[in-house]
C-alpha positions in Angstrom: 62.6 34.3 -78.1 65.6 32.7 -76.5 67.0 29.7 -78.3 67.0 26.3 -76.6 70.6 25.4 -75.7 71.7 21.9 -76.9 74.7 19.7 -76.1 75.8 16.7 -78.1 77.7 13.8 -76.6 78.9 10.9 -78.8 82.2 9.2 -79.2 81.6 8.7 -83.0 82.6 11.8 -84.9 80.3 11.2 -87.9 77.2 10.6 -85.7 78.1 13.7 -83.7 78.3 15.8 -86.9 74.9 14.6 -88.1 73.2 15.7 -84.9 75.1 19.0 -85.0 73.9 19.7 -88.5 70.3 18.9 -87.4 70.6 21.4 -84.5 72.0 24.1 -86.8 69.2 23.8 -89.3 66.5 24.1 -86.5 65.8 27.8 -86.0 64.9 27.6 -82.3 67.9 25.5 -81.3 71.4 26.6 -80.4 74.4 24.2 -80.3 76.5 25.2 -77.3 78.8 22.3 -77.1 79.8 19.0 -78.7 81.9 16.3 -77.0 83.4 12.9 -77.9 84.3 12.2 -74.3 81.5 12.1 -71.7 83.8 13.2 -68.9 84.5 16.4 -70.8 80.7 16.9 -71.3 80.1 16.3 -67.6 82.6 19.1 -66.7 80.9 21.4 -69.2 77.3 20.7 -67.9 78.4 21.4 -64.4 79.5 24.9 -65.4 77.0 25.9 -68.1 73.3 26.0 -68.6 72.1 23.2 -70.8 68.5 22.8 -71.8 68.7 19.6 -73.9 71.4 17.0 -74.0 71.5 14.6 -76.9 73.8 11.7 -76.0 74.9 8.3 -77.1 74.7 5.5 -74.5 77.5 3.1 -75.1 80.7 5.2 -74.8 84.1 4.7 -73.1 84.8 6.1 -69.6 81.2 6.8 -68.9 77.9 5.6 -70.5 75.2 8.0 -71.4 73.0 6.5 -68.7 75.8 7.0 -66.1 76.4 10.6 -67.3 72.7 11.6 -66.9 72.3 9.8 -63.5 75.4 11.6 -62.2 73.7 15.0 -62.6 71.8 16.6 -59.8 70.0 19.0 -62.2 69.2 17.0 -65.3 68.6 18.7 -68.7 65.9 17.3 -71.0 67.6 14.2 -72.3 67.4 12.5 -75.7 69.4 9.2 -76.1 70.8 8.5 -79.6 72.2 5.0 -80.0 72.5 2.0 -82.3 71.4 -0.4 -79.5 67.6 -0.8 -79.2 68.0 -2.9 -76.1 68.9 0.2 -74.0 65.5 1.8 -74.7 63.6 0.5 -71.6 66.5 1.3 -69.3 66.8 4.7 -70.9 63.1 5.6 -70.3 63.4 4.5 -66.7 65.8 7.4 -66.2 63.1 9.8 -67.3 64.5 10.7 -70.7 62.3 12.5 -73.2 62.9 10.2 -76.2 65.1 7.5 -77.6 66.4 7.6 -81.1 68.0 4.7 -83.0 70.8 5.4 -85.4 70.8 6.3 -88.3 68.5 9.2 -87.2 66.5 11.1 -89.8 65.8 14.8 -89.4 62.1 14.2 -89.1 62.5 11.8 -86.3 65.0 14.1 -84.6 62.6 17.0 -84.9 59.8 14.9 -83.3 62.0 14.2 -80.3 63.1 17.8 -80.0 59.5 19.0 -80.0 58.8 16.6 -77.2 61.7 18.0 -75.3 60.6 21.6 -76.0 57.1 20.8 -74.7 58.6 19.4 -71.5 60.7 22.5 -71.0 57.7 24.7 -71.5 55.8 22.8 -68.9 58.6 23.0 -66.4 58.8 26.8 -67.0 55.1 27.2 -66.5 55.3 25.3 -63.3 58.1 27.6 -62.1 56.0 30.6 -62.9 53.0 29.2 -60.9 55.3 28.5 -58.0 56.8 32.0 -58.1 53.4 33.5 -58.2 52.2 31.7 -55.1 51.9 34.4 -52.4 53.4 34.0 -49.0 50.6 34.3 -46.5 52.6 35.0 -43.3 55.7 36.5 -41.7 57.7 35.6 -38.7 58.7 38.4 -36.3 60.9 38.4 -33.3 58.9 39.6 -30.3 59.4 38.9 -26.6 62.5 36.9 -27.3 60.7 34.4 -29.5 59.7 34.0 -33.1 56.0 34.5 -33.7 54.1 33.6 -36.9 51.7 36.2 -38.0 49.2 35.6 -40.8 48.7 38.7 -43.1 45.0 38.2 -43.0 45.0 38.6 -39.2 46.8 42.0 -39.2 44.4 44.9 -38.7 47.1 47.7 -38.8 50.7 48.4 -38.2 52.0 51.3 -36.3 55.5 52.8 -36.4 57.3 53.5 -33.1 60.7 55.0 -34.1 62.9 51.9 -34.6 60.1 49.5 -33.8 56.7 48.4 -35.1 53.5 47.6 -33.2 51.5 45.0 -35.1 47.8 45.1 -34.1 45.9 41.8 -34.5 43.0 42.6 -32.3 42.0 45.0 -29.5 44.1 43.0 -27.1 46.6 41.1 -29.2 49.6 43.2 -30.3 53.2 42.5 -31.0 56.2 44.9 -30.9 59.2 44.0 -33.1 62.4 45.8 -34.2 61.8 46.7 -37.8 61.0 49.6 -40.2 57.8 50.4 -42.1 59.7 50.2 -45.4 61.0 46.7 -44.6 57.6 45.3 -43.7 55.8 47.2 -46.4 57.8 45.3 -49.1 56.5 42.0 -47.7 52.8 42.9 -47.4 50.1 41.9 -50.0 48.1 44.4 -52.0 45.3 44.8 -49.5 47.6 46.8 -47.2 47.8 50.5 -47.6 50.0 53.1 -45.9 47.6 55.9 -44.8 50.4 58.1 -43.5 54.0 58.0 -42.2 53.2 56.0 -39.1 50.4 53.7 -40.1 49.7 50.9 -42.5 46.2 49.4 -42.5 44.7 46.2 -43.8 41.9 47.6 -46.0 39.7 44.5 -45.2 39.3 45.9 -41.7 38.2 49.4 -42.7 34.9 50.3 -41.0 34.3 53.9 -41.9 35.8 57.3 -42.7 35.2 60.6 -40.8 37.0 63.7 -41.8 40.7 62.9 -42.0 40.4 59.7 -40.0 39.7 56.1 -40.9 38.0 53.9 -38.3 39.0 50.2 -38.1 36.7 47.4 -37.1 38.3 47.2 -33.7 37.1 50.7 -33.1 40.3 52.7 -33.4 40.4 55.9 -35.4 43.6 56.5 -37.3 44.8 59.7 -39.0 45.0 59.7 -42.8 46.6 62.2 -45.0 44.6 64.0 -47.7 46.6 62.5 -50.6 46.4 59.0 -49.1 42.7 59.3 -48.5 42.1 60.2 -52.2 44.3 57.3 -53.3 42.6 54.9 -50.8 39.1 55.9 -51.9 40.2 55.1 -55.5 41.6 51.8 -54.5 38.4 50.9 -52.7 36.2 52.1 -55.5 34.6 54.9 -53.3 33.3 58.0 -55.1 34.7 61.1 -53.3 31.9 63.6 -53.5 
């Protein structure tokens, strides 16, 4: 498991050392930097990955609030300060927690666990987004960009350096591309039956000998090895 990378920013050396010691005794945390000057911290954040920033608010040069608000990509933030009156303003910036000095380890750990939960939620959301499947491609055909939904493609035919994409008996598009290039973009329901044809298995109507008939009536050649693999993919017993 990768450790959570933490950065400490506080102009008071003793306060900074206390938070550093808390981080070092927490097994899932890693201290990657500690700064007394917020401008130095800002430079570090802009060039390094930081998961959690623990920062004082009232500091020379730049306040903790100004530091966080200056960042386009904000780490999970925990404010640590002696001034309770900053709490409301701090939470308005979307920080995870607000700790008042002197900070106990138990209270520190509670804040860290909140930050950890927030980071896990963000990661889960990123995974969900990355798993969302693209449902279309844009191809250049007849000097224009054409949007084609994968669900509308019946089969794709190779023509040397071009492809003919069949959407129906009458609707077809020819575009400059290769089978390999388009095959990498297609979802799982597409299957290459031989060198020159990729079919959408949802539009398979029947098989006869070494041909597969599509729902638009066209019979396409299929290799023996591809036929066996396609039968397996479709759950067909090859007797």
